[in-house]
VOBA-1610 file (N, C-alpha, C; in pm, whole numbers, padded with zeros to 5 digits, always signed):
BEGIN
Met+00080-00118+00007Met-00006-00027-00020Met+00116+00140-00020Lys+00047+00205-00086Lys+00125+00368-00079Lys+00035+00446-00082Val+00120+00526-00015Val-00008+00690+00044Val+00088+00816+00013Glu+00015+00904-00096Glu+00025+00979-00150Glu-00024+01095-00084Ile+00108+01210-00025Ile+00096+01318+00051Ile+00199+01423-00017Phe+00105+01546-00051Phe+00172+01651-00088Phe+00247+01616-00245Gly+00185+01476-00342Gly+00243+01437-00415Gly+00365+01349-00414Ile+00388+01302-00298Ile+00509+01243-00244Ile+00442+01100-00208Lys+00462+00978-00287Lys+00458+00864-00274Lys+00552+00768-00128Phe+00456+00778-00008Phe+00528+00711+00068Phe+00475+00548+00128Glu+00589+00440+00119Glu+00557+00311+00147Glu+00480+00293+00273Asn+00387+00228+00262Asn+00357+00191+00429Asn+00406+00008+00411Ile+00498+00047+00490Ile+00553-00123+00518Ile+00537-00084+00657Asn+00462-00284+00705Asn+00513-00303+00872Asn+00655-00303+00885Lys+00753-00253+01001Lys+00849-00312+01048Lys+00841-00427+01047Asp+00754-00544+01096Asp+00780-00687+01105Asp+00747-00772+00997Lys+00717-00681+00907Lys+00733-00726+00727Lys+00857-00722+00693Leu+00917-00635+00747Leu+01058-00626+00672Leu+01170-00702+00692Leu+01168-00827+00575Leu+01213-00935+00582Leu+01378-00905+00559Asn+01406-00845+00471Asn+01548-00836+00404Asn+01590-00725+00327Pro+01597-00613+00381Pro+01612-00490+00356Pro+01745-00478+00247Ile+01876-00564+00234Ile+01930-00592+00094Ile+01833-00551-00009Asn+01704-00633+00003Asn+01644-00597-00161Asn+01623-00512-00203Phe+01630-00387-00160Phe+01562-00238-00186Phe+01665-00200-00271Asn+01648-00149-00363Asn+01773-00063-00457Asn+01701+00087-00490Gly+01776+00129-00525Gly+01773+00306-00568Gly+01785+00380-00425Leu+01710+00494-00431Leu+01728+00578-00323Leu+01612+00590-00257Leu+01656+00554-00091Leu+01567+00519-00009Leu+01586+00652+00121Thr+01458+00747+00137Thr+01459+00833+00234Thr+01318+00812+00323Phe+01404+00866+00417Phe+01305+00857+00585Phe+01274+01000+00608Pro+01204+01071+00577Pro+01202+01230+00600Pro+01110+01243+00728Ala+01176+01322+00829Ala+01103+01310+00946Ala+01028+01471+00934Ala+00912+01518+01039Ala+00837+01602+01042Ala+00933+01755+01060Pro+01035+01743+01091Pro+01079+01927+01123Pro+01143+01905+00960Ala+01190+01824+00880Ala+01193+01842+00718Ala+01084+01851+00664Leu+00959+01804+00651Leu+00853+01795+00618Leu+00825+01927+00572Val+00790+02005+00681Val+00754+02119+00696Val+00781+02225+00616Asn+00929+02194+00577Asn+00978+02288+00448Asn+00964+02229+00292Ile+00886+02148+00258Ile+00876+02092+00149Ile+00841+02197+00074Phe+00749+02268+00092Phe+00703+02391-00031Phe+00809+02515-00036Lys+00886+02532+00063Lys+00981+02628+00084Lys+01133+02586+00010Asp+01174+02454+00028Asp+01263+02398-00029Asp+01268+02320-00158Lys+01216+02377-00275Lys+01228+02276-00384Lys+01308+02164-00416Lys+01427+02200-00395Lys+01510+02081-00433Lys+01531+01960-00312Tyr+01507+01993-00212Tyr+01434+01870-00085Tyr+01298+01796-00147Tyr+01198+01864-00179Tyr+01069+01825-00223Tyr+01107+01711-00356Leu+01184+01782-00440Leu+01211+01701-00561Leu+01225+01572-00543Ser+01378+01590-00417Ser+01470+01493-00393Ser+01376+01351-00338Leu+01245+01381-00245Leu+01159+01314-00200Leu+01060+01248-00317Lys+01027+01373-00426Lys+00940+01315-00511Lys+01028+01196-00579Asn+01144+01215-00621Asn+01236+01120-00714Asn+01283+01023-00629Ser+01249+01001-00537Ser+01310+00861-00419Ser+01196+00753-00490Asp+01314+00656-00510Asp+01266+00554-00525Asp+01176+00461-00409Tyr+01193+00481-00292Tyr+01099+00465-00173Tyr+01117+00565-00040Val+00996+00608-00030Val+00986+00711+00083Val+00911+00632+00213Phe+00966+00626+00310Phe+00916+00536+00449Phe+00870+00662+00543Phe+00751+00608+00627Phe+00692+00707+00755Phe+00805+00668+00831Asp+00944+00762+00820Asp+00988+00759+00963Asp+00950+00848+01035Ser+00839+00947+01015Ser+00770+01009+01144Ser+00646+00972+01214Gly+00664+00927+01342Gly+00578+00863+01409Gly+00473+00959+01430Tyr+00465+01134+01408Tyr+00421+01236+01402Tyr+00286+01230+01293Leu+00392+01223+01199Leu+00266+01198+01047Leu+00179+01072+01031Cys+00241+00977+01104Cys+00131+00862+01153Cys+00024+00874+01213Leu+00056+00979+01327Leu-00098+01004+01402Leu-00173+01082+01382Ile-00071+01161+01261Ile-00200+01291+01196Ile-00242+01192+01102Leu-00211+01145+01018Leu-00321+01082+00938Leu-00397+00968+01016Arg-00388+00894+01091Arg-00481+00842+01166Arg-00634+00908+01232Ile-00569+01052+01275Ile-00645+01121+01349Ile-00713+01197+01260Ile-00652+01259+01152Ile-00703+01361+01098Ile-00800+01282+00952Lys-00682+01223+00867Lys-00769+01167+00736Lys-00838+00990+00785Asn-00809+00949+00913Asn-00890+00791+00930Asn-00762+00712+00809Ile-00689+00729+00833Ile-00545+00641+00727Ile-00486+00575+00832Tyr-00452+00443+00824Tyr-00392+00400+00947Tyr-00245+00313+00856Val-00151+00376+00876Val-00046+00356+00847Val+00061+00281+00974Ser+00178+00208+00900Ser+00277+00190+01030Ser+00416+00275+00995Lys+00464+00313+01110Lys+00611+00356+01083Lys+00706+00268+01076Leu+00821+00343+01003Leu+00941+00220+00948Leu+01024+00373+00965Ser+01098+00336+01101Ser+01219+00479+01109Ser+01317+00385+01031Gly+01416+00483+01004Gly+01538+00511+00984Gly+01639+00407+01061Phe+01592+00473+01167Phe+01694+00348+01291Phe+01656+00216+01332Leu+01515+00161+01313Leu+01478+00010+01276Leu+01531-00019+01105Phe+01496+00032+01055Phe+01569-00025+00932Phe+01722-00028+00846Leu+01822+00058+00919Leu+01907+00032+00926Leu+01950-00083+01060Lys+01887-00073+01122Lys+01921-00213+01229Lys+01891-00314+01171Lys+01787-00327+01094Lys+01749-00488+01058Lys+01890-00491+00927Leu+01921-00399+00816Leu+01999-00392+00725Leu+02149-00455+00782Ile+02191-00396+00924Ile+02330-00447+00955Ile+02312-00545+00994Gln+02218-00642+01061Gln+02181-00752+01064Gln+02178-00856+00985Asn+02126-00802+00848Asn+02121-00902+00699Asn+02291-00919+00633Leu+02376-00776+00669Leu+02491-00750+00593Leu+02598-00822+00700Lys+02545-00845+00764Lys+02688-00971+00863Lys+02755-01057+00763Asn+02894-01020+00792Asn+02943-01111+00690Asn+02951-01141+00563Ser+02879-01039+00492Ser+02834-01017+00340Ser+02980-00966+00304Lys+02981-00995+00135Lys+03059-00934+00079Lys+03051-00831-00004Phe+02886-00741+00043Phe+02902-00614-00032Phe+03000-00522+00017Lys+03030-00453-00066Lys+03068-00306-00044Lys+03007-00199+00043Ile+03031-00139+00119Ile+02982-00041+00151Ile+03026+00095+00160Leu+02950+00195+00139Leu+03066+00333+00154Leu+02938+00429+00246Leu+03024+00490+00349Leu+02957+00540+00461Leu+02990+00686+00421Val+02897+00799+00414Val+02900+00939+00389Val+02876+01031+00497Asp+02962+01053+00567Asp+02951+01127+00718Asp+03025+01247+00734Pro+02921+01320+00842Pro+02972+01475+00867Pro+03107+01517+00912Asn+03179+01428+00996Asn+03313+01451+01022Asn+03353+01337+01031Leu+03523+01330+01054Leu+03615+01258+01094Leu+03588+01139+01244Glu+03560+01235+01341Glu+03515+01162+01448Glu+03384+01077+01437Ser+03271+01093+01368Ser+03167+01029+01365Ser+03207+00905+01248Ser+03247+00962+01186Ser+03333+00803+01074Ser+03422+00711+01177Lys+03473+00751+01233Lys+03571+00650+01313Lys+03477+00564+01388Lys+03396+00629+01475Lys+03271+00532+01562Lys+03160+00451+01451Asn+03152+00506+01337Asn+03062+00437+01243Asn+03178+00315+01200Lys+03253+00325+01180Lys+03361+00215+01088Lys+03372+00116+01227Tyr+03407+00170+01347Tyr+03441+00082+01452Tyr+03349+00025+01471Phe+03191+00080+01519Phe+03076+00015+01574Phe+03022-00114+01433Leu+03048-00068+01326Leu+02995-00176+01216Leu+03103-00307+01202Lys+03235-00243+01209Lys+03312-00399+01219Lys+03284-00483+01309Lys+03250-00418+01428Lys+03222-00498+01543Lys+03095-00583+01554Lys+02995-00550+01443Lys+02872-00618+01398Lys+02929-00727+01281His+03069-00713+01264His+03124-00866+01129His+03060-00744+01019Ile+03041-00619+00967Ile+03069-00605+00867Ile+03161-00503+00804Arg+03203-00623+00680Arg+03327-00609+00561Arg+03292-00508+00462Asn+03448-00462+00424Asn+03413-00398+00294Asn+03365-00244+00333Leu+03431-00204+00441Leu+03369-00088+00470Leu+03473+00035+00411Tyr+03396+00149+00351Tyr+03482+00256+00295Tyr+03421+00408+00372Asn+03481+00491+00365Asn+03396+00623+00421Asn+03444+00721+00348Tyr+03395+00823+00325Tyr+03398+00960+00286Tyr+03325+01066+00362Ile+03417+01190+00426Ile+03399+01280+00516Ile+03299+01421+00427Ala+03237+01395+00402Ala+03137+01549+00361Ala+03194+01674+00365Pro+03188+01731+00258Pro+03182+01888+00305Pro+03053+01956+00329Ile+03080+02098+00344Ile+03003+02161+00396Ile+02925+02188+00257Tyr+02806+02185+00190Tyr+02727+02148+00091Tyr+02675+02298+00057Asn+02604+02385+00117Asn+02570+02525+00106Asn+02477+02513+00010Asp+02399+02346-00007Asp+02290+02369-00117Asp+02350+02379-00224Asn+02480+02376-00260Asn+02545+02310-00376Asn+02619+02157-00376Phe+02553+02083-00449Phe+02561+01918-00397Phe+02620+01845-00500Glu+02687+01956-00605Glu+02807+01898-00716Glu+02877+01842-00682Asp+02961+01743-00651Asp+03017+01654-00548Asp+03140+01569-00634Lys+03215+01612-00715Lys+03268+01528-00814Lys+03403+01420-00778Ile+03454+01464-00627Ile+03491+01400-00601Ile+03449+01275-00532Leu+03345+01223-00417Leu+03229+01190-00425Leu+03228+01074-00551Leu+03162+01110-00634Leu+03139+01040-00754Leu+03249+00991-00790Lys+03392+01022-00797Lys+03525+00947-00845Lys+03502+00845-00729Lys+03501+00872-00605Lys+03556+00767-00506Lys+03415+00665-00501Ile+03317+00691-00569Ile+03195+00603-00553Ile+03244+00487-00679Lys+03271+00550-00832Lys+03304+00476-00957Lys+03430+00373-00877Lys+03530+00452-00826Lys+03656+00356-00783Lys+03630+00251-00685Ile+03530+00261-00606Ile+03506+00138-00507Ile+03394+00064-00542Asn+03296+00086-00633Asn+03153+00011-00653Asn+03068-00029-00559Pro+03053+00066-00456Pro+02977-00006-00329Pro+02858-00049-00389Lys+02763-00106-00340Lys+02654-00188-00325Lys+02555-00072-00247Phe+02611-00048-00125Phe+02512+00028-00042Phe+02643+00154-00018Ile+02558+00281-00018Ile+02608+00427+00056Ile+02519+00412+00131Ile+02527+00511+00273Ile+02485+00528+00345Ile+02512+00670+00412Ile+02441+00758+00422Ile+02450+00866+00410Ile+02372+00937+00572Asn+02514+00975+00643Asn+02472+00984+00757Asn+02486+01146+00814Leu+02426+01215+00734Leu+02377+01374+00725Leu+02256+01412+00771Gly+02205+01543+00794Gly+02078+01592+00828Gly+01997+01562+00727Gly+01866+01588+00785Gly+01779+01579+00703Gly+01735+01725+00635Gly+01725+01690+00528Gly+01735+01833+00425Gly+01866+01837+00338Val+01949+01780+00355Val+02087+01741+00305Val+02110+01619+00243Gln+02082+01543+00342Gln+02126+01399+00295Gln+02040+01378+00174Glu+01918+01385+00159Glu+01796+01372+00032Glu+01845+01428-00054Lys+01910+01549-00087Lys+01937+01615-00183Lys+02082+01564-00272Leu+02165+01541-00147Leu+02308+01465-00196Leu+02257+01316-00243Gly+02153+01264-00200Gly+02092+01104-00281Gly+02044+01118-00360Leu+01999+01237-00412Leu+01920+01261-00541Leu+02054+01282-00633Tyr+02116+01348-00596Tyr+02217+01390-00731Tyr+02284+01253-00702Ile+02352+01192-00651Ile+02433+01032-00668Ile+02359+00949-00718Lys+02209+00934-00701Lys+02122+00842-00780Lys+02090+00901-00925Asn+02115+01030-00948Asn+02149+01083-01144Asn+02246+01075-01179Asn+02400+01042-01085Asn+02509+01030-01164Asn+02599+00928-01155Thr+02511+00815-01113Thr+02566+00685-01106Thr+02510+00578-01142Lys+02543+00434-01159Lys+02452+00345-01218Lys+02359+00299-01126Lys+02246+00217-01187Lys+02091+00203-01124Lys+02153+00099-01029Asn+02226+00038-01014Asn+02220-00081-00915Asn+02277-00043-00727Ile+02318+00057-00739Ile+02355+00141-00608Ile+02208+00136-00531Thr+02242+00120-00410Thr+02088+00132-00300Thr+02173+00263-00191Ile+02092+00346-00224Ile+02177+00511-00106Ile+02005+00508-00034Ile+02092+00518+00098Ile+02029+00506+00225Ile+02031+00647+00284Cys+01941+00694+00304Cys+01910+00846+00367Cys+01858+00794+00515Thr+01966+00749+00597Thr+01876+00743+00753Thr+01981+00849+00855Gly+02054+00907+00814Gly+02085+01048+00874Gly+02139+01032+01009Ala+02076+01045+01120Ala+02134+00995+01272Ala+02118+00898+01287Ala+02044+00785+01216Ala+02043+00683+01279Ala+02137+00587+01328Leu+02281+00582+01258Leu+02408+00498+01281Leu+02421+00592+01408Ala+02445+00705+01432Ala+02520+00777+01539Ala+02401+00760+01698Phe+02265+00688+01651Phe+02210+00655+01774Phe+02263+00541+01798Leu+02301+00434+01715Leu+02352+00327+01725Leu+02509+00295+01827Thr+02559+00414+01756Thr+02698+00412+01841Thr+02692+00503+01939Gly+02638+00554+01966Gly+02631+00630+02068Gly+02682+00775+02100Asp+02719+00821+01976Asp+02735+00956+01894Asp+02623+01042+01947Gln+02520+00982+01950Gln+02399+01053+01988Gln+02309+00980+02091Ala+02235+01041+02155Ala+02212+00951+02282Ala+02095+00838+02184Lys+02188+00709+02274Lys+02059+00580+02214Lys+01958+00635+02243Ile+01833+00544+02160Ile+01737+00517+02156Ile+01649+00392+02185Pro+01593+00368+02302Pro+01598+00210+02315Pro+01443+00180+02247His+01435+00063+02215His+01334-00008+02076His+01250+00037+02176Phe+01206+00037+02293Phe+01030+00069+02311Phe+01003+00228+02296Ile+01118+00308+02308Ile+01093+00458+02274Ile+01033+00481+02123Asp+01136+00414+02045Asp+01124+00432+01911Asp+00994+00344+01883Lys+00901+00249+01909Lys+00833+00181+01928Lys+00664+00292+01952Leu+00692+00346+02043Leu+00597+00444+02098Leu+00590+00598+02030Tyr+00680+00624+01912Tyr+00685+00734+01890Tyr+00747+00805+01935Leu+00837+00785+02035Leu+00897+00883+02153Leu+00998+00905+02118Gly+01069+00908+01959Gly+01212+00920+01962Gly+01241+01077+01948Trp+01133+01136+01892Trp+01157+01308+01883Trp+01198+01353+02052Leu+01063+01296+02125Leu+01113+01326+02281Leu+01227+01298+02339Phe+01299+01189+02304Phe+01389+01134+02348Phe+01538+01243+02292Arg+01514+01312+02182Arg+01622+01365+02108Arg+01635+01508+02167Ile+01482+01575+02240Ile+01465+01668+02281Ile+01562+01638+02422Ile+01550+01571+02479Ile+01595+01550+02630Ile+01728+01542+02596Phe+01773+01482+02527Phe+01946+01437+02495Phe+01996+01598+02420Asn+01940+01682+02349Asn+02011+01815+02356Asn+01866+01908+02319Pro+01782+01923+02415Pro+01712+02067+02456Pro+01728+02174+02312Arg+01862+02247+02304Arg+01885+02336+02280Arg+01894+02342+02117Leu+01934+02251+02080Leu+01922+02180+01901Leu+01789+02142+01875Tyr+01695+02052+01952Tyr+01558+01974+01871Tyr+01457+02092+01937Phe+01432+02126+02058Phe+01332+02190+02088Phe+01238+02291+02004Leu+01303+02379+01935Leu+01264+02448+01840Leu+01206+02393+01737Arg+01266+02293+01686Arg+01265+02248+01550Arg+01144+02144+01533Tyr+01114+02082+01644Tyr+01014+01966+01685Tyr+00898+02067+01727Leu+00905+02175+01824Leu+00784+02256+01795Leu+00719+02331+01666Tyr+00824+02346+01613Tyr+00819+02405+01453Tyr+00722+02310+01366Ser+00767+02202+01399Ser+00720+02058+01346Ser+00570+02052+01328Phe+00473+02092+01432Phe+00375+02087+01416Phe+00277+02166+01353Lys+00339+02219+01272Lys+00295+02290+01162Lys+00212+02164+01055Leu+00311+02056+01051Leu+00258+01965+00942Leu+00087+01915+01001Leu+00039+01913+01094Leu-00083+01917+01119Leu-00163+01988+01009Phe-00157+02086+01056Phe-00244+02201+00949Phe-00208+02183+00781Met-00088+02121+00741Met-00061+02102+00641Met-00130+01995+00578Val-00117+01881+00640Val-00188+01756+00599Val-00344+01757+00584Asn-00379+01832+00684Asn-00551+01859+00726Asn-00578+01963+00574Asn-00468+02016+00533Asn-00547+02103+00429Asn-00487+02056+00280Thr-00445+01914+00294Thr-00433+01859+00148Thr-00503+01728+00115Lys-00508+01700+00013Lys-00604+01545+00001Lys-00465+01421-00017Val-00509+01345+00070Val-00472+01272+00103Val-00480+01092-00022Lys-00417+01052-00064Lys-00462+00958-00167Lys-00434+00804-00112Val-00489+00689-00114Val-00447+00578-00082Val-00436+00487-00241Tyr-00345+00394-00250Tyr-00334+00294-00381Tyr-00324+00155-00328Asp-00355+00079-00358Asp-00336-00049-00324Asp-00404-00097-00233Lys-00517-00025-00162Lys-00548-00093-00052Lys-00605-00202-00083Lys-00533-00287+00046Lys-00652-00443+00056Lys-00652-00504+00178
//
């Protein structure tokens, strides 16, 4: 079942039915509420979601809005849970994986964590500050040289999706580009580790606010605007059975 909101088709996949994330291909995005409220102001971000091969319901807040306002029941599939499942399935695999990280410290933590999980063939790239210009020929050269099956982008929402679309449009079609943002940082402890029951109760946003209120409080407060945006738009449901 797909749900179209703002012209973007979201995949409604229950986390319990996510058997093997390795089978997904193309650009995978997990938009959070604070980024979604800016889709009509940020054309590049909007286009990155529109042109994603899979857009998942990462936002528990959006799931609740659809249930309350539109009487449409969907299942949350957070980037956090998707990445955990992917790591389980990549254990001892031969796939090459390229991590796109925000800084050297995060990169070291990410590689150390994944190696402990028996993930092999790891490569990393420290992303520059893009300033809304996502043409990165150095990254493309690295991708061409490594030829990874998976590219995991560990950058902020609203940035990673644009970079992901740039990579998709300039590389071969059998690469899987995963935009899970801070999900790996939650697993490594670089950001506050989210307990499974917190994510299951749609309270990951609250956990982030407690961990860093100065950074996240106003961001999530502003995201309440999404309620009015969804209420004022037509939502379409496809393949409902």
